[in-house]
N, C-alpha and C positions, 0 to 999 in steps of 0.2 A: 642154833647160833655157834656153837662153835666149830660146825663146818663152816662156816660161813668165815670167822674170825682167822681159820688157819689157813680158808684157799689162798691168801692175799699174798702167801710168800710159797705159792706152788704152781705152776703154770699148767694152765686152761687145755694146754695140747695133749697131756699125760693126765688119763681119767682116773690111772690105776693108783694114783696117789695124792685123788682128793679127799678121800676118807679117812685118809693117815692122820690118827693123832699124837703131835710129838709134846715133847716136855717146851720148845720154844712155842709154838702155836698155844699150848695153856694160858704161859705166861703173857702173851700176846693181849692175850680178852683178860686178862685180870687186872692189865695194867690198863684197857678202856674201860673197862666197869671203874676203876676209879676214879679216873678222869671227869667221867661222866658223875658220880656223885658229888667231886667236889663242887664243879659249876652249877651243879643243881644248888647247893648246899651255900654257896657264894650270890647266887642268884638272889636266893627268900633273903638271906639275912642284907642285902641292898634295898630291897621292894621292901623291908617293914620297916629299915631306917629313913627310908623315904618317907612313907605314911605316918611315921611320928613326926617327922619335922611341919607335915602338913598339915597333920591335926594338932599340935601344939603350936604353933606361930599365928596367934591371935594378936590382933591389931589395934587398940582403942583408938578413939578420936582427941585425946585429951594425952597422945604420945607426941615428943616435941621433933616437928621436924628437921630431917638433916640436910643443910644445906646443898645441893650438886654442886661439882668444880665448874660447869658448865653455867653460868647463869640463863636464865630464863629471859626470853625476850619479849617488852609487852608492846602494845599495837604502837607500830610509827617507829620503834627503836632499830637500831642499827648495829651488828656486832663489829668490837673495837677490836681492828686487826692488830693494831701497832700505834701505841700511844702517843710517842717518840716523832710519828711521822706528821709533816704540817702541808697537807697540801690544800691551801686554802687560795692559794697566791699572793699572800702579803704577809709578811715575816712580824714578828713580836715588837720593830719600830714601826710599822704600819707600811713600809715599805712594799712596793707591787711590784714581786716575781712571777716568773711565769711556770709552768705545773707542766711537769713529762712522766711518761710511763710508755715503760716498751724497750725495742730494741734501739739501742747506742754501741752497734756498733762501728759505722762509719762516723761517729762522733757528730750528732746531728740535733736530737733534742738535748742533750749535756756537752757543748764542745768542752768546756772549762774544767771537764774529769776525764780524762784520756783513757784509764783503767776502766772505768765502769761501762762492761756490754751492755745490762740489762738494767731496766729499771721497774722493779716487780710489780709497784705497788705507785699510785700518783702523789709525787712528792716534787715540790718546790725546789726550781733551781732558779742561783743568784744572780746567772749571766744578762741576765734581763732587769736587773734591780730600777725600780722608779722608772721603767721604759713601756713606754705603750708605742704601737705600731699601727702601721695606716694597713699592711698589707704583711703577708707571710706564706710562704709555700715550701715545700717539702718535697726530697727525690727521694733517692736508694742511695744516693753516694754526695749529694751537696744539698744545700738548702740556700734560701735567700730572703730578706726582708726590707718593707718601704720602715725608714721610721718618721719619728713628725715631722721632721723637714723636705721630707719625699726624697732621699738620698736610698741608695740600693746599697744593702753589706750582704756580702758573701761567705760559707764559712763551709766546713765539712772534707770527708779525705778524698773526695772526686773534686772538691776544687784547688783546696793545697796540692803541692808535689807531693808524693808518697816518700813517706820515709819507712826509716826498721822501725819492727816493734818495739827495739829495745831503746830507742830513741823519743818516745812517744811523750808530748808534749802538749800542754793549754794552746790549741790555736784559737781566737775568739773573731769572731766574724768580723769583716777585711771591708773599709769603704770601698767602692766600684765606680758604679756610675752615682755622680752627683752633680747636684745644681739643675736638675730635668723639671724636680715636683714633679715626679713619681706618685702615683695612688692607686695601681693596683700592677700584679708580679704574678707571672705562671712559669714554669721549669718545665725545659725536656731533660732526656738524656745529655744533650750536648747544650743547648741554649738556654737563654733568659729572656723573657720577653715583659717590656714594662712599658705601662701606658700611664702616661702624663696627664695631669690635670687638663690642659688645653688639647687635650685629643690626639695626642701623639704616640705612636710607638715604636719604641727601639728596641734591638736585641744585639746581646751580647754572649759573650763563649759565657761556658758552666765552668770553664777552668783557666785557674791564675794563670799558666803556660802560653795560652791562648789570647789571653787579652793584650799583651806586650804588644806595644806600637813598634813599629821601624824606626829606625834614629830620623832617617830622612822624612818622616811624618811627624816629628812631635816638634812639640815648641822650638823652634830653634835657638833664644836665647832674648836678652832684656830687648824690650822695646824700647822705640827713641824718643816717644811721645811719651812715657813715661806711667802706661798702663799694668804694665807689668804685675803689679803685686795681685792683680784676678787672677793669672795664673797659677798664687802659690797655694799651697794645700789641694789641689785640682790632681788626682791620679791622674796618668795618660792612660787610658785605657783603651782599646779598638770597641768602638762601638757602631750599629747601623741603624739610620732611622728609614722605617721602612713608608713606601708611598701608596696608596692604592692608584691602580691602572687604569679605573673608571672614576672621572672626576665627580670629585663629592659635590654638594649646592650650596647655596650661601649658608654660612652656620654652621653647616654639620660639620662633624667631627665625629670621633671615635670614641666610647662610650665602655664597653666592654671588651676583655679579651678570654679566653680559654683556652686552654691548652690539651692535647691526647699526647699521645704516644711518639706520633710522629708529623701531628698538622695543628694549626692555630687557626681559631675563628676569633673574628672580630665585629662587634655589632655598632653600629653607627646613631646619632640623634634622632633622624628620621626612622628605625628599624628596617634598615639596610645592613644584608650579611656580607662579606667578606671571609676567604679563606687564602690561608698561607702554609707551602708545603715546606716544610721543616728539612726533607732530606729526599732521599729519588724514592721511598719507601711511603711516602705520604697519602698517595692513592691506590696502596695495596687493597684494598675492599671500596673503595668508590668513596672514600669520608669527606675528599676536599669537593665533591659536588660539581665539578669537572675535570676536564679535561687537559685542555690547550693552557700550558703556559706559554710564558716566554722568561730565560731566566739571561743574567748578565752572562758572559764572555771572561774566564778566569782572567788575568790582570798581573802581572809581574807586581806593578807596587801598589797601595792599600788605596793608594790618593789619589789613582789614573783615574779619572772619570771620563775618558774617551774610549773607552772599552765599550762593543756593541752588545748586540743580544741575539739568540736565537731562539728559533720556538722548538718547541717541545712537546710531546705527547704523553699524558701519565695515564697508562690504562690500568687499570685495576687486574689482579692475578683472574679472576672471575672470566675475563674478557681474553686476557693473553692465554691461559690456559684452565680451560675450563672443567677439562677433565684430571685436574691435578691430586683429587684426594682421589679418584678412579684406578688409579696404576701407579707404580712406585718406578714407573719408567719415566726417562724425560723425552719432552716432545721438543720440535721444533717451537719457535715464540710468536706468535702473531706480528706482525709488521706494524711497530708502533712509530713510525716517523722515521726523522732522522735521527738511527739510535747510534750513528758514530758521535752527534752533538752532544748526547745524553751521556755516552761514557767517558767525555772527556773531560766533563765536569764534575768540579771534587765539592762534595757535600758536606764536606766535613769541616766547614769555616763558614761564619756568619752569613759571607758573603755571596752563599750559596742561592741565595734567592732575597732580593728587596723588593719586592713589592706582594701587593696585598690585591686577591681577585674576587670580581662581585661574584656570585652563585647564581649561575642563570635561571634555574629553575626559581629561586624563589624572589627574581623581580616585579615589584606590584604585591608583592605579600608584607604588609608591617609587621614586623615581630619586636617582640617586647625582651625575650630572654634568648639565653643562647647555651647550651653544656656541651661538653666533648665527652667521650666516656678514650681507652685507649685507639680504640680503632673503628668509632664511632659517630657519628654528628646526629646534634638534636635542635630543636628550636622551636618557642612558645611563641605564638601570635598574637598579637592585642584582643583576638576573640577568645584566646585562651583553649586552642584546637591547636596541636602537638605535630611536628614533624620531622620523621627520623630518616636515619639514611648511614650505611657503610658497612661495618659485620654484623653478622648475624647469628653466628654456630650456635650460641647460649640462647637465642632467643633475646638478645640484650635491645635491640631495637622495639619488641613489644608489640610484635606485629599480627600476635596469635598463630596457633598452632598451624594453622593452612596456611602460613608461609615458610617452607622450608627449605630456601635459600639463602648461602652462606653468607652473598655480599648482596646488598640494594645499594645501586649507583644512584637512584633518585630519590629525590625527597617524598616519602611516603607517609598519609598520617596513620597516627597513630589512634585506635580507637580505645578510649577508656573504659566507654559503657557496655564491652562486651559481654559482662556478666550480671548488667542490671536491668530491672523490670524494663518494658518499653517507654512507662511515662518518666521517668528518671535522668535528669540529666546531669551532665558532669560538665565542667570547667576545668583544666589545668591552670594552677597559681602556680607552679613554681618543679622545675628540673635537677636535677642533680645527678651525675653518673660520675662512674671514675672504675677503670679496668674496665670489665665486663659485664659491671651491673649497672643499672640504670633505677633512678625512683621516680615518682611523681608524685607530688601533691595534688588533688584534686578536691573540687567543691562538688556536694553531689544534694541535691535537689528535686525534689518531687510531689506531691500529692501535699505533703504533710507541710504547714508553712515554715516549719523549721530548718535548717540546715547543716549537714555534717562535712566534715573534714577528714577525706581520706586520705592514707599513705599507700602508693601501691608500687612494689618491684617489679621486677624482670630480668633475667638474665643467669647467671652461670652461681647458684646459692651451693656448691658443694660443700663450702665449707658453712653453710649457715648464713649466708650475706643474703639473701632476701627477705628475710626477721619474717618470715608467715611459718616458723616451726616448720622447714622441713629442711631437708639435704638433698638438693637434686643438683643435678651440671646444665641444663637448661628446662628454662623458664619462660615461654613464650607469649601466653596471655598473662598481663599482667595482675598481682595477686594484690591483695590488702596486708598489709603490714600489720603482726599484732599489736598489740598494744597500746598502741596511737593512731589508730585510725578510729574515726567516731566518737573521739572523746568529748564531752559535754560535762560544763559549770556553769553554775548559777551567775549571772549578772545583773550587777544592782542596779546598774543604769537602766536599762531594759526589762528589771523585772523579769527574768525569766531565762532559760536555759541560752548558753551561746558556746560553739565547739571549742576546743584548744587546738591554739595553730600551732604546727610545727614551727619554728622558728628559722632554723636552717638544718641543713644536712651535709655532711661531710663524708665523700665514701671513698676509701684508700684504696689504689691499684692490686691489691694482695689480697682483697677482702673481707675486710670489717669495717664498718662506717658508724658513726656518731652523728645524734639528733639531739639537739637543741630543743626543747620542749616548752611553746610563750608560758610561763605558769606564773608569771610576773603582773601582765597588763591589767587584769583582772583579781590580783589578790590582794588580800585586805591590810591594813598595816601591822609592820613588825615582819614582814613576809622579804626574805633579804636577794632571791633571786629565780634561775628559772633551772629545771631539772636536765640533766644530760642521761640518756639511755646510749647501752652499746651495744652491738649485737655483732657476728660475724666470727670470723679466723680469730685462735687465739692462742697462736703456739709461740708468740715472744712476747707477751703478756701485756698485748697491746689493748686488750681489753681493762686493762688497769682494776681485777678483782682479785688479781693474787694467784691465780692460779692457768693452769694453760688449757683447759676446759674451751673447746667453740662455744659459740652459744646463738642458738637458731632462731630466737625470736629477743626481742628487744626487752631489757633492764634497765633498772636503772643503776648506777653507779653511784655506791656509797665510797664514803672517805676510808681510810684507814684506820684515821681516829675515832671514828664513827660519826654518824650523820649523813644524810644524802650529800650527795658532791652535786653544790649548786652554782650556778655562774650569775656574778652578781655584778654591778652596776655601781659606779661612784663617781666620784668630783673630787678630784686632785692633780698634785702638780706633775708635772711631765718631761723626764728629758729624754735627749736624743740619746743615738747608740755611742756619741762621743763622748757623753759622761754632763753635757752642758744641758741646764737648764733653758726647754722650748716655752712653757707657760705654765703658769700657778695654778689657774683652775679650767681644768679639760675634763669634758665626759669621758669616761672611758666604763668599757664592756668587756667580758672575759670571754671571750671567741675559742671554739674547739675545732681543730681540726685533724684528720688521719693520712698518717704518713705512712711510708711502707715499714710495714710492721709495727711502728709506732703512734703514739697520739699525743697531742700537745696543746694547752690551755694557755693563751697569751692575752694580752690586755690590749686591747683598739681601740681608737681613738673614735668616738660616735660622731660622724659625718652629719652635719646639720642639714 
């Protein structure tokens, strides 16, 4: 033992010194023995104290329980995050209000609070006090809505002229398109598309500066016949009405519009589908459903109707450069018609294209619904069969794992029964798309007399947007969304089980989704609303949970003051955006939409 301790202080390459007993070596050995003894004594003492505490800590049944700092929640109860927040959409006086949460960097969800960048929890906002809308659309830097009278209002940092950060002020929504009786609105980065009750489609710029008319085209002055009062209060903005290139039938009109990033789809009352290019990239992945379009020649004055038209072929990237992703070197583009004509056309103005073109592949097919992702298009036929075309890098068309094309230029059927038994039939009831995500609401029937309602998803689920408890960047085969598929409840009318149908799905282009579950139609007395479920990306608190953790599966949204977030319906007096009473007894309901990093709930007028 002494040799071992002493050898620590001598080099092993000198064997003559290994056995040498020095005073320093003996002192080191004694120090090691003392340390070992102290450590052993401390260990024994700690063990004895622990055994004594365990053996003497007797718990009796009659001991008074000490309440915990965090109360235990009972069945059906939710945690109260902040009792001072009101997120019901109604204030203390019973006035209607909007509910917002998420990013407010562009002052979209709360334009009257310019210094608020993020709303962490669902919170009432009073800029829509006692206002019910016909429709509302949110983009990244601008937004638009239609009030009870059918007038269009716009706001946001992308709409108003830019100002310095030190001069931020509340800028309320501004009226733009008035007197057109608008019922539906869609927005892109540079355009706003509005559908009137009579079936007319209008387009106006998303920027206030670009809406101004030239002096020569504005109203010249007082009219000699005395009807100049009709022009007062009507802003002079530049707008264009879109006309179909193919003639519509007797009493046929447009009933719905939907917009992607660079293209617009329109549906007529007899089931015909038209498409419209927003800019030169409108057919980058074949999402238009056609290639040949004719565009008006640029004119020096907006009111000049003598300008001609030029035929242009908008070829998808898959055709012009099929090996774009195979090499980083640029190659000559495939000839796409008179390229010089396309280069001379300005696509920054609303007069880039003033027409709607019928999709040739869908002629003779009666369509009941249209939907558009960022670069993809979908239709649902009256028989419940889905057709999709456009971008498919993330499998957002739902064509299955066997289709590896990045772009599908021809409408192709989406098989929703690929993972079901042979005797099971499926019928699509609705399509919701946004960004690179797509959702299908399908009715599933089989040998069992009862039927089920499933929500299927496909596309980019990198942040959990698929809702299937998965984080995957590509899902080509539609999968069932957890917690909302196959739900059943007891129906007193039929004395049996009936499926719970999703009422609406709003998909954000940035990767989160809001689903409204119809839990009100068969609810008993005292039940006041419909459940709202959220999932997907949550970087900007757009899910309303108060945390930034993304959710890969739908979860019921709870109010910060406690209780489930229920979307209500009621009858009340409604004002327009100007603050004037429109009607006193109007049926309204809360509607949830997903924006760019934010979410918003507004009161929508129930259309009979």
